[in-house]
Each structure stands twice: as structure tokens, then as C-alpha cells.
CHARMM-style PDB file with segment names, atoms N, HN, CA, C and O in Angstrom:
ATOM      1  N   MET     1      40.059-101.384  29.560  1.00  0.00      PROA
ATOM      2  CA  MET     1      41.466-101.049  29.480  1.00  0.00      PROA
ATOM      3  C   MET     1      42.319-102.272  29.787  1.00  0.00      PROA
ATOM      4  O   MET     1      43.400-102.453  29.228  1.00  0.00      PROA
ATOM      5  N   ARG     2      41.819-103.087  30.666  1.00  0.00      PROA
ATOM      6  HN  ARG     2      40.940-102.939  31.120  1.00  0.00      PROA
ATOM      7  CA  ARG     2      42.583-104.275  31.026  1.00  0.00      PROA
ATOM      8  C   ARG     2      42.786-105.161  29.810  1.00  0.00      PROA
ATOM      9  O   ARG     2      43.872-105.706  29.615  1.00  0.00      PROA
ATOM     10  N   ARG     3      41.734-105.312  28.974  1.00  0.00      PROA
ATOM     11  HN  ARG     3      40.852-104.869  29.133  1.00  0.00      PROA
ATOM     12  CA  ARG     3      41.859-106.152  27.782  1.00  0.00      PROA
ATOM     13  C   ARG     3      42.606-105.436  26.668  1.00  0.00      PROA
ATOM     14  O   ARG     3      43.388-106.059  25.949  1.00  0.00      PROA
ATOM     15  N   LEU     4      42.380-104.152  26.516  1.00  0.00      PROA
ATOM     16  HN  LEU     4      41.745-103.646  27.099  1.00  0.00      PROA
ATOM     17  CA  LEU     4      42.967-103.401  25.415  1.00  0.00      PROA
ATOM     18  C   LEU     4      44.473-103.186  25.602  1.00  0.00      PROA
ATOM     19  O   LEU     4      45.265-103.503  24.715  1.00  0.00      PROA
ATOM     20  N   ALA     5      44.855-102.653  26.743  1.00  0.00      PROA
ATOM     21  HN  ALA     5      44.212-102.395  27.464  1.00  0.00      PROA
ATOM     22  CA  ALA     5      46.267-102.334  26.977  1.00  0.00      PROA
ATOM     23  C   ALA     5      46.995-103.406  27.771  1.00  0.00      PROA
ATOM     24  O   ALA     5      48.224-103.404  27.845  1.00  0.00      PROA
ATOM     25  N   GLY     6      46.241-104.315  28.361  1.00  0.00      PROA
ATOM     26  HN  GLY     6      45.243-104.316  28.301  1.00  0.00      PROA
ATOM     27  CA  GLY     6      46.877-105.376  29.125  1.00  0.00      PROA
ATOM     28  C   GLY     6      47.468-104.917  30.441  1.00  0.00      PROA
ATOM     29  O   GLY     6      48.475-105.458  30.897  1.00  0.00      PROA
ATOM     30  N   ARG     7      46.856-103.933  31.048  1.00  0.00      PROA
ATOM     31  HN  ARG     7      46.037-103.493  30.678  1.00  0.00      PROA
ATOM     32  CA  ARG     7      47.343-103.446  32.340  1.00  0.00      PROA
ATOM     33  C   ARG     7      46.168-103.203  33.272  1.00  0.00      PROA
ATOM     34  O   ARG     7      45.019-103.130  32.836  1.00  0.00      PROA
ATOM     35  N   ALA     8      46.464-103.079  34.544  1.00  0.00      PROA
ATOM     36  HN  ALA     8      47.397-103.139  34.898  1.00  0.00      PROA
ATOM     37  CA  ALA     8      45.441-102.786  35.539  1.00  0.00      PROA
ATOM     38  C   ALA     8      45.008-101.328  35.416  1.00  0.00      PROA
ATOM     39  O   ALA     8      45.697-100.523  34.791  1.00  0.00      PROA
ATOM     40  N   THR     9      43.872-100.993  36.009  1.00  0.00      PROA
ATOM     41  HN  THR     9      43.312-101.647  36.517  1.00  0.00      PROA
ATOM     42  CA  THR     9      43.372 -99.615  35.956  1.00  0.00      PROA
ATOM     43  C   THR     9      43.173 -99.073  37.367  1.00  0.00      PROA
ATOM     44  O   THR     9      42.036 -98.894  37.804  1.00  0.00      PROA
ATOM     45  N   PRO    10      44.254 -98.813  38.078  1.00  0.00      PROA
ATOM     46  CA  PRO    10      44.108 -98.305  39.451  1.00  0.00      PROA
ATOM     47  C   PRO    10      43.560 -96.889  39.510  1.00  0.00      PROA
ATOM     48  O   PRO    10      43.048 -96.477  40.551  1.00  0.00      PROA
ATOM     49  N   GLU    11      43.655 -96.127  38.416  1.00  0.00      PROA
ATOM     50  HN  GLU    11      44.071 -96.462  37.570  1.00  0.00      PROA
ATOM     51  CA  GLU    11      43.175 -94.746  38.447  1.00  0.00      PROA
ATOM     52  C   GLU    11      41.660 -94.658  38.516  1.00  0.00      PROA
ATOM     53  O   GLU    11      41.131 -93.633  38.946  1.00  0.00      PROA
ATOM     54  N   ILE    12      40.941 -95.706  38.103  1.00  0.00      PROA
ATOM     55  HN  ILE    12      41.370 -96.538  37.754  1.00  0.00      PROA
ATOM     56  CA  ILE    12      39.488 -95.664  38.186  1.00  0.00      PROA
ATOM     57  C   ILE    12      38.939 -96.642  39.209  1.00  0.00      PROA
ATOM     58  O   ILE    12      37.735 -96.643  39.465  1.00  0.00      PROA
ATOM     59  N   ALA    13      39.774 -97.463  39.792  1.00  0.00      PROA
ATOM     60  HN  ALA    13      40.752 -97.463  39.584  1.00  0.00      PROA
ATOM     61  CA  ALA    13      39.301 -98.466  40.736  1.00  0.00      PROA
ATOM     62  C   ALA    13      39.528 -98.045  42.186  1.00  0.00      PROA
ATOM     63  O   ALA    13      39.289 -98.836  43.099  1.00  0.00      PROA
ATOM     64  N   ARG    14      39.970 -96.851  42.405  1.00  0.00      PROA
ATOM     65  HN  ARG    14      40.164 -96.209  41.663  1.00  0.00      PROA
ATOM     66  CA  ARG    14      40.273 -96.444  43.774  1.00  0.00      PROA
ATOM     67  C   ARG    14      39.036 -95.935  44.492  1.00  0.00      PROA
ATOM     68  O   ARG    14      38.062 -95.542  43.851  1.00  0.00      PROA
ATOM     69  N   PRO    15      39.067 -95.941  45.796  1.00  0.00      PROA
ATOM     70  CA  PRO    15      37.918 -95.427  46.558  1.00  0.00      PROA
ATOM     71  C   PRO    15      37.696 -93.939  46.281  1.00  0.00      PROA
ATOM     72  O   PRO    15      38.653 -93.170  46.190  1.00  0.00      PROA
ATOM     73  N   GLY    16      36.454 -93.547  46.151  1.00  0.00      PROA
ATOM     74  HN  GLY    16      35.676 -94.172  46.225  1.00  0.00      PROA
ATOM     75  CA  GLY    16      36.135 -92.147  45.904  1.00  0.00      PROA
ATOM     76  C   GLY    16      36.049 -91.785  44.435  1.00  0.00      PROA
ATOM     77  O   GLY    16      35.788 -90.629  44.102  1.00  0.00      PROA
ATOM     78  N   ALA    17      36.263 -92.751  43.545  1.00  0.00      PROA
ATOM     79  HN  ALA    17      36.475 -93.690  43.816  1.00  0.00      PROA
ATOM     80  CA  ALA    17      36.241 -92.440  42.112  1.00  0.00      PROA
ATOM     81  C   ALA    17      34.851 -92.008  41.664  1.00  0.00      PROA
ATOM     82  O   ALA    17      34.726 -91.117  40.823  1.00  0.00      PROA
ATOM     83  N   LEU    18      33.814 -92.620  42.207  1.00  0.00      PROA
ATOM     84  HN  LEU    18      33.916 -93.343  42.890  1.00  0.00      PROA
ATOM     85  CA  LEU    18      32.451 -92.244  41.836  1.00  0.00      PROA
ATOM     86  C   LEU    18      32.154 -90.815  42.261  1.00  0.00      PROA
ATOM     87  O   LEU    18      31.561 -90.050  41.500  1.00  0.00      PROA
ATOM     88  N   ARG    19      32.558 -90.452  43.464  1.00  0.00      PROA
ATOM     89  HN  ARG    19      33.040 -91.073  44.082  1.00  0.00      PROA
ATOM     90  CA  ARG    19      32.339 -89.089  43.958  1.00  0.00      PROA
ATOM     91  C   ARG    19      33.066 -88.078  43.076  1.00  0.00      PROA
ATOM     92  O   ARG    19      32.509 -87.029  42.751  1.00  0.00      PROA
ATOM     93  N   GLU    20      34.298 -88.381  42.687  1.00  0.00      PROA
ATOM     94  HN  GLU    20      34.751 -89.233  42.950  1.00  0.00      PROA
ATOM     95  CA  GLU    20      35.058 -87.467  41.842  1.00  0.00      PROA
ATOM     96  C   GLU    20      34.462 -87.367  40.446  1.00  0.00      PROA
ATOM     97  O   GLU    20      34.472 -86.290  39.849  1.00  0.00      PROA
ATOM     98  N   ALA    21      33.943 -88.470  39.915  1.00  0.00      PROA
ATOM     99  HN  ALA    21      33.935 -89.344  40.400  1.00  0.00      PROA
ATOM    100  CA  ALA    21      33.313 -88.438  38.596  1.00  0.00      PROA
ATOM    101  C   ALA    21      32.038 -87.598  38.634  1.00  0.00      PROA
ATOM    102  O   ALA    21      31.781 -86.821  37.715  1.00  0.00      PROA
ATOM    103  N   LEU    22      31.249 -87.749  39.679  1.00  0.00      PROA
ATOM    104  HN  LEU    22      31.457 -88.380  40.426  1.00  0.00      PROA
ATOM    105  CA  LEU    22      30.029 -86.947  39.807  1.00  0.00      PROA
ATOM    106  C   LEU    22      30.351 -85.472  40.004  1.00  0.00      PROA
ATOM    107  O   LEU    22      29.663 -84.605  39.465  1.00  0.00      PROA
ATOM    108  N   LEU    23      31.385 -85.191  40.767  1.00  0.00      PROA
ATOM    109  HN  LEU    23      31.944 -85.895  41.204  1.00  0.00      PROA
ATOM    110  CA  LEU    23      31.800 -83.803  40.968  1.00  0.00      PROA
ATOM    111  C   LEU    23      32.263 -83.190  39.647  1.00  0.00      PROA
ATOM    112  O   LEU    23      31.911 -82.052  39.338  1.00  0.00      PROA
ATOM    113  N   GLY    24      33.036 -83.922  38.878  1.00  0.00      PROA
ATOM    114  HN  GLY    24      33.322 -84.846  39.129  1.00  0.00      PROA
ATOM    115  CA  GLY    24      33.488 -83.433  37.575  1.00  0.00      PROA
ATOM    116  C   GLY    24      32.335 -83.208  36.619  1.00  0.00      PROA
ATOM    117  O   GLY    24      32.318 -82.226  35.877  1.00  0.00      PROA
ATOM    118  N   GLY    25      31.362 -84.123  36.636  1.00  0.00      PROA
ATOM    119  HN  GLY    25      31.375 -84.921  37.239  1.00  0.00      PROA
ATOM    120  CA  GLY    25      30.183 -83.946  35.794  1.00  0.00      PROA
ATOM    121  C   GLY    25      29.370 -82.737  36.206  1.00  0.00      PROA
ATOM    122  O   GLY    25      28.854 -82.015  35.354  1.00  0.00      PROA
ATOM    123  N   GLY    26      29.252 -82.509  37.507  1.00  0.00      PROA
ATOM    124  HN  GLY    26      29.672 -83.096  38.200  1.00  0.00      PROA
ATOM    125  CA  GLY    26      28.525 -81.340  38.006  1.00  0.00      PROA
ATOM    126  C   GLY    26      29.209 -80.039  37.633  1.00  0.00      PROA
ATOM    127  O   GLY    26      28.551 -79.069  37.256  1.00  0.00      PROA
ATOM    128  N   ILE    27      30.517 -80.018  37.736  1.00  0.00      PROA
ATOM    129  HN  ILE    27      31.052 -80.806  38.042  1.00  0.00      PROA
ATOM    130  CA  ILE    27      31.268 -78.813  37.355  1.00  0.00      PROA
ATOM    131  C   ILE    27      31.125 -78.558  35.857  1.00  0.00      PROA
ATOM    132  O   ILE    27      30.930 -77.419  35.433  1.00  0.00      PROA
ATOM    133  N   GLY    28      31.222 -79.612  35.061  1.00  0.00      PROA
ATOM    134  HN  GLY    28      31.381 -80.538  35.405  1.00  0.00      PROA
ATOM    135  CA  GLY    28      31.049 -79.463  33.614  1.00  0.00      PROA
ATOM    136  C   GLY    28      29.670 -78.959  33.252  1.00  0.00      PROA
ATOM    137  O   GLY    28      29.525 -78.089  32.394  1.00  0.00      PROA
ATOM    138  N   LEU    29      28.651 -79.504  33.908  1.00  0.00      PROA
ATOM    139  HN  LEU    29      28.768 -80.211  34.605  1.00  0.00      PROA
ATOM    140  CA  LEU    29      27.285 -79.045  33.666  1.00  0.00      PROA
ATOM    141  C   LEU    29      27.127 -77.581  34.070  1.00  0.00      PROA
ATOM    142  O   LEU    29      26.432 -76.819  33.397  1.00  0.00      PROA
ATOM    143  N   GLY    30      27.765 -77.192  35.156  1.00  0.00      PROA
ATOM    144  HN  GLY    30      28.329 -77.811  35.703  1.00  0.00      PROA
ATOM    145  CA  GLY    30      27.726 -75.795  35.586  1.00  0.00      PROA
ATOM    146  C   GLY    30      28.336 -74.863  34.554  1.00  0.00      PROA
ATOM    147  O   GLY    30      27.797 -73.787  34.294  1.00  0.00      PROA
ATOM    148  N   PHE    31      29.460 -75.265  33.962  1.00  0.00      PROA
ATOM    149  HN  PHE    31      29.898 -76.139  34.173  1.00  0.00      PROA
ATOM    150  CA  PHE    31      30.079 -74.447  32.917  1.00  0.00      PROA
ATOM    151  C   PHE    31      29.174 -74.318  31.704  1.00  0.00      PROA
ATOM    152  O   PHE    31      29.070 -73.244  31.112  1.00  0.00      PROA
ATOM    153  N   ILE    32      28.520 -75.411  31.335  1.00  0.00      PROA
ATOM    154  HN  ILE    32      28.605 -76.284  31.816  1.00  0.00      PROA
ATOM    155  CA  ILE    32      27.610 -75.371  30.187  1.00  0.00      PROA
ATOM    156  C   ILE    32      26.436 -74.434  30.471  1.00  0.00      PROA
ATOM    157  O   ILE    32      26.044 -73.652  29.606  1.00  0.00      PROA
ATOM    158  N   LEU    33      25.877 -74.509  31.671  1.00  0.00      PROA
ATOM    159  HN  LEU    33      26.196 -75.144  32.374  1.00  0.00      PROA
ATOM    160  CA  LEU    33      24.749 -73.647  32.027  1.00  0.00      PROA
ATOM    161  C   LEU    33      25.143 -72.172  32.043  1.00  0.00      PROA
ATOM    162  O   LEU    33      24.388 -71.319  31.575  1.00  0.00      PROA
ATOM    163  N   VAL    34      26.308 -71.878  32.574  1.00  0.00      PROA
ATOM    164  HN  VAL    34      26.921 -72.570  32.954  1.00  0.00      PROA
ATOM    165  CA  VAL    34      26.779 -70.486  32.584  1.00  0.00      PROA
ATOM    166  C   VAL    34      26.976 -69.988  31.157  1.00  0.00      PROA
ATOM    167  O   VAL    34      26.637 -68.847  30.844  1.00  0.00      PROA
ATOM    168  N   SER    35      27.523 -70.839  30.292  1.00  0.00      PROA
ATOM    169  HN  SER    35      27.799 -71.766  30.547  1.00  0.00      PROA
ATOM    170  CA  SER    35      27.714 -70.451  28.890  1.00  0.00      PROA
ATOM    171  C   SER    35      26.372 -70.181  28.218  1.00  0.00      PROA
ATOM    172  O   SER    35      26.230 -69.204  27.484  1.00  0.00      PROA
ATOM    173  N   LEU    36      25.388 -71.042  28.467  1.00  0.00      PROA
ATOM    174  HN  LEU    36      25.504 -71.836  29.063  1.00  0.00      PROA
ATOM    175  CA  LEU    36      24.073 -70.832  27.876  1.00  0.00      PROA
ATOM    176  C   LEU    36      23.428 -69.544  28.385  1.00  0.00      PROA
ATOM    177  O   LEU    36      22.788 -68.824  27.619  1.00  0.00      PROA
ATOM    178  N   LEU    37      23.594 -69.258  29.657  1.00  0.00      PROA
ATOM    179  HN  LEU    37      24.115 -69.843  30.279  1.00  0.00      PROA
ATOM    180  CA  LEU    37      23.042 -68.015  30.207  1.00  0.00      PROA
ATOM    181  C   LEU    37      23.703 -66.794  29.585  1.00  0.00      PROA
ATOM    182  O   LEU    37      23.030 -65.811  29.277  1.00  0.00      PROA
ATOM    183  N   LEU    38      25.009 -66.850  29.401  1.00  0.00      PROA
ATOM    184  HN  LEU    38      25.556 -67.649  29.651  1.00  0.00      PROA
ATOM    185  CA  LEU    38      25.712 -65.710  28.793  1.00  0.00      PROA
ATOM    186  C   LEU    38      25.304 -65.539  27.347  1.00  0.00      PROA
ATOM    187  O   LEU    38      25.128 -64.411  26.885  1.00  0.00      PROA
ATOM    188  N   ILE    39      25.149 -66.640  26.618  1.00  0.00      PROA
ATOM    189  HN  ILE    39      25.292 -67.555  26.993  1.00  0.00      PROA
ATOM    190  CA  ILE    39      24.738 -66.540  25.213  1.00  0.00      PROA
ATOM    191  C   ILE    39      23.336 -65.967  25.110  1.00  0.00      PROA
ATOM    192  O   ILE    39      23.077 -65.103  24.271  1.00  0.00      PROA
ATOM    193  N   SER    40      22.423 -66.443  25.961  1.00  0.00      PROA
ATOM    194  HN  SER    40      22.633 -67.144  26.642  1.00  0.00      PROA
ATOM    195  CA  SER    40      21.060 -65.947  25.882  1.00  0.00      PROA
ATOM    196  C   SER    40      20.953 -64.501  26.366  1.00  0.00      PROA
ATOM    197  O   SER    40      20.060 -63.777  25.925  1.00  0.00      PROA
ATOM    198  N   ALA    41      21.826 -64.068  27.249  1.00  0.00      PROA
ATOM    199  HN  ALA    41      22.552 -64.655  27.608  1.00  0.00      PROA
ATOM    200  CA  ALA    41      21.814 -62.683  27.716  1.00  0.00      PROA
ATOM    201  C   ALA    41      22.308 -61.724  26.629  1.00  0.00      PROA
ATOM    202  O   ALA    41      21.880 -60.572  26.563  1.00  0.00      PROA
ATOM    203  N   CYS    42      23.187 -62.200  25.805  1.00  0.00      PROA
ATOM    204  HN  CYS    42      23.535 -63.136  25.859  1.00  0.00      PROA
ATOM    205  CA  CYS    42      23.721 -61.335  24.719  1.00  0.00      PROA
ATOM    206  C   CYS    42      22.766 -61.359  23.550  1.00  0.00      PROA
ATOM    207  OT1 CYS    42      23.014 -60.707  22.536  1.00  0.00      PROA
TER     208      CYS     42
END
């Protein structure tokens, strides 16, 4: 982003960004698993 838009990226460089990204990935995976369970149950 720094090269493309020519600006800093404070939204991804802050402390805790890795934890939030992993949490978001876990929540997304949970939604996918619940959807698969509902589809297979029907």
C-alpha cells in the first residue's frame, strides 16, 4: 500500500493486528463450518 497509494498503513501496523487477523479468520472458518453442517443436515 505504501508503494501503490503513497501513504503509510497504520491500520495494519498497529500492535495486536496479528491477533485480530487470526480471530477474524477463526470466526470466518466457524461460519463456513456451520454452513457446511447445515447443508449436510438438510
